[in-house]
matplotlib code that plots the C-alpha trace (Angstrom):
import matplotlib.pyplot as plt

x = [97.4, 94.5, 92.0, 92.4, 94.0, 91.4, 92.3, 89.0, 89.9, 86.9, 86.5, 83.2, 84.4, 81.6, 81.1, 84.7, 84.3, 82.1, 83.2, 86.5, 84.6, 82.9, 86.1, 88.5, 85.2, 85.4, 89.7, 90.4, 93.0, 92.1, 93.3, 92.1, 92.7, 90.9, 93.3, 92.3, 96.1, 98.2, 96.2, 99.1, 101.8, 99.5, 98.6, 102.1, 103.1, 100.0, 99.4, 96.4, 93.7, 91.2, 90.1, 86.6, 86.9, 84.1, 84.5, 83.2, 86.0, 86.2, 90.4, 90.8, 89.5, 88.4, 88.2, 91.3, 92.1, 90.8, 92.3, 95.9, 95.1, 94.0, 97.0, 99.8, 97.6, 94.9, 93.5, 89.8, 88.0, 85.0, 83.6, 80.6, 79.1, 75.6, 75.8, 73.3, 72.9, 73.4, 75.9, 78.1, 78.1, 79.2, 82.0, 82.8, 83.3, 85.3, 88.2, 88.9, 86.4, 85.4, 81.7, 80.0, 77.6, 75.0, 75.2, 73.2, 74.6, 73.9, 77.0, 76.5, 75.8, 78.9, 81.5, 79.9, 80.7, 84.2, 84.6, 83.1, 85.9, 88.8, 88.1, 87.4, 90.4, 92.2, 90.7, 91.3, 94.5, 95.1, 93.3, 95.2, 98.7, 98.6, 96.8, 98.1, 98.9, 96.5, 98.1, 95.8, 97.0, 98.3, 96.9, 98.9, 97.9, 100.4, 97.5, 100.9, 102.1, 98.7, 99.8, 98.5, 99.9, 98.7, 100.8, 103.8, 102.8, 101.7, 98.3, 97.3, 93.6, 92.1, 92.5, 88.4, 88.9, 92.1, 90.0, 87.0, 88.9, 90.6, 88.5, 86.6, 89.4, 91.0, 87.7, 87.4, 83.7, 81.9, 79.4, 78.8, 75.8, 75.8, 75.4, 78.1, 80.6, 79.4, 79.7, 83.5, 84.7, 83.6, 82.2, 79.8, 75.9, 76.5, 74.1, 75.1, 73.3, 74.3, 75.0, 78.3, 79.9, 78.1, 80.2, 83.1, 83.0, 82.2, 85.9, 87.2, 86.2, 87.7, 90.8, 90.8, 89.3, 90.6, 93.4, 92.9, 90.5, 90.7, 89.5, 86.6, 84.3, 80.7, 77.3, 75.3, 72.0, 69.5, 72.4, 75.4, 79.1, 81.9, 85.3, 84.9, 87.6, 87.5, 90.6, 91.2, 94.5, 95.6, 95.2, 97.8, 96.3, 98.5]
y = [130.5, 127.7, 127.0, 123.3, 120.5, 117.4, 114.9, 112.7, 109.5, 108.4, 106.9, 109.2, 112.3, 114.2, 113.8, 114.1, 117.5, 119.1, 118.7, 120.3, 123.4, 124.0, 123.4, 125.5, 128.4, 128.4, 129.0, 124.9, 122.9, 119.8, 117.1, 114.3, 110.1, 108.5, 105.0, 104.2, 102.1, 105.2, 107.0, 106.5, 108.5, 111.5, 111.3, 111.2, 114.3, 115.8, 116.1, 116.3, 117.9, 115.5, 112.3, 112.1, 108.9, 106.4, 102.9, 101.0, 100.6, 97.7, 97.9, 98.3, 97.3, 101.0, 99.4, 98.4, 102.0, 103.2, 101.1, 102.0, 105.3, 105.0, 102.8, 105.8, 109.1, 110.5, 113.4, 112.9, 110.6, 111.4, 108.1, 108.6, 105.8, 104.3, 101.6, 103.3, 99.5, 100.0, 97.1, 99.1, 102.1, 100.6, 98.9, 102.1, 103.6, 100.2, 100.6, 104.1, 106.6, 109.7, 110.0, 108.6, 110.2, 108.6, 109.3, 111.2, 114.1, 117.8, 119.7, 122.0, 120.0, 117.8, 121.1, 121.5, 118.5, 118.7, 121.9, 120.8, 117.7, 119.8, 122.7, 119.9, 118.4, 121.1, 122.1, 118.5, 119.3, 122.2, 121.6, 118.5, 120.2, 120.1, 116.8, 114.2, 111.6, 109.3, 106.3, 104.0, 101.1, 98.9, 101.6, 103.9, 106.4, 108.8, 111.0, 112.6, 109.8, 107.6, 105.0, 102.7, 100.8, 97.7, 95.5, 97.2, 95.5, 98.8, 97.8, 99.1, 100.5, 102.4, 106.2, 106.6, 104.0, 105.2, 109.1, 107.4, 105.4, 108.7, 110.9, 108.6, 108.0, 111.8, 112.3, 109.9, 108.8, 111.5, 109.9, 111.0, 110.1, 108.4, 111.8, 113.9, 111.0, 111.0, 115.1, 114.8, 112.3, 111.9, 116.1, 118.4, 117.2, 113.3, 112.5, 108.8, 106.1, 106.2, 102.5, 103.2, 104.3, 101.6, 99.2, 101.1, 100.6, 97.3, 96.3, 98.2, 96.2, 92.8, 94.3, 95.7, 92.7, 91.5, 94.7, 96.0, 96.0, 99.4, 100.9, 99.6, 101.3, 101.2, 101.0, 103.4, 102.4, 104.4, 107.2, 106.3, 105.1, 106.4, 105.6, 104.4, 105.2, 102.2, 104.1, 107.6, 107.6, 104.6, 107.3, 110.2, 113.0, 115.5]
z = [90.9, 90.9, 93.7, 93.3, 91.2, 89.8, 88.5, 86.4, 85.6, 83.2, 79.6, 78.8, 76.9, 77.6, 81.6, 81.5, 79.5, 80.8, 84.2, 82.6, 81.5, 84.6, 86.6, 84.8, 85.1, 88.4, 88.0, 88.9, 87.0, 85.4, 83.9, 82.4, 82.0, 79.1, 79.4, 83.1, 82.7, 82.5, 86.0, 87.7, 85.7, 86.1, 89.6, 90.2, 88.2, 88.7, 92.2, 92.7, 95.8, 95.1, 92.2, 90.4, 89.0, 87.7, 88.5, 85.2, 82.6, 80.0, 80.1, 83.8, 86.9, 88.7, 91.8, 92.0, 91.2, 93.9, 96.2, 94.7, 95.1, 98.9, 99.2, 98.9, 99.6, 101.5, 98.8, 98.7, 96.2, 94.4, 92.8, 89.5, 88.4, 86.8, 89.1, 91.9, 94.3, 97.9, 97.8, 95.3, 96.9, 100.0, 98.3, 97.5, 100.7, 102.2, 99.2, 100.6, 98.1, 100.4, 98.0, 95.7, 93.1, 90.5, 86.9, 85.2, 88.2, 88.7, 88.3, 90.4, 92.6, 91.7, 91.7, 95.5, 96.2, 94.5, 96.8, 99.9, 100.1, 99.1, 101.8, 104.6, 103.8, 104.1, 107.6, 108.6, 108.4, 109.4, 113.0, 113.9, 113.4, 116.9, 117.7, 115.7, 118.7, 120.7, 122.7, 125.2, 126.6, 123.3, 121.1, 118.8, 117.0, 114.5, 112.4, 111.0, 109.5, 108.8, 111.2, 113.5, 115.8, 117.9, 120.9, 119.3, 115.4, 112.8, 111.3, 107.8, 107.8, 104.8, 106.0, 106.6, 109.1, 110.5, 110.3, 112.3, 115.3, 115.4, 116.1, 118.0, 120.5, 120.5, 122.3, 125.0, 126.9, 124.5, 122.0, 118.4, 116.3, 113.0, 111.1, 113.4, 112.4, 108.4, 108.9, 111.1, 109.0, 105.2, 105.0, 104.7, 104.3, 103.5, 101.1, 101.6, 103.2, 107.5, 107.0, 106.1, 110.2, 110.9, 108.0, 109.0, 113.1, 112.5, 110.8, 113.4, 116.3, 114.3, 114.3, 117.5, 119.1, 122.5, 122.5, 126.2, 128.9, 129.4, 126.7, 124.3, 121.0, 122.3, 121.1, 122.6, 121.4, 119.4, 119.5, 117.9, 119.3, 121.5, 122.6, 126.0, 128.4, 131.4, 133.6, 131.8, 133.9, 130.2, 128.0, 126.9, 124.2, 122.9]

ax = plt.figure().add_subplot(projection="3d")
ax.plot(x, y, z, "-o")
ax.set_aspect("equal")
plt.show()
């Protein structure tokens, strides 16, 4: 049986075949999408454990593909790209990517990242089987369904925002450093910019502003962030 099912979306045949060789050498099952316009049918039929994809294509919008995958799947996404600027990396994370690797890359490092992301996804599911809901005033988070309800209205969040909010809310008043949040939500020894956390917190605050006076996302200056619970009797954490 394969250890992992890896879907590669990349028009660069040399890169794709190099990845295939190394992945299958370690008993992984791989599929390559050379035509990014056909990614959806292969994604559906293959049901990958992780997606490794470029975002620069002549025939398709790689950013939209990343966004569309994330709209209905929580499988990890690693972006491969020659673009090495901070703006592009942050955009990738905002659209749902779990990691960003710059080409040319070290194959051994990429393999380690693939293993780590799949392992983290599995462990995250196991860890939250018995702890998938948190409820506060005007706020309900159901991780089993990836569902957020604010004032009785269902709100759609990108998975990383959802996981970040759930982690903080399920540990009220606990202060997390940016590095701890990166490790817990993005997984393993994260090589990206810690400002990614700030971007996600800012977006969450915009969506949660004015919802309740009994809890809030607080900045602990010089340390990190916490979900501050002003009245602990309002929380229900199974």
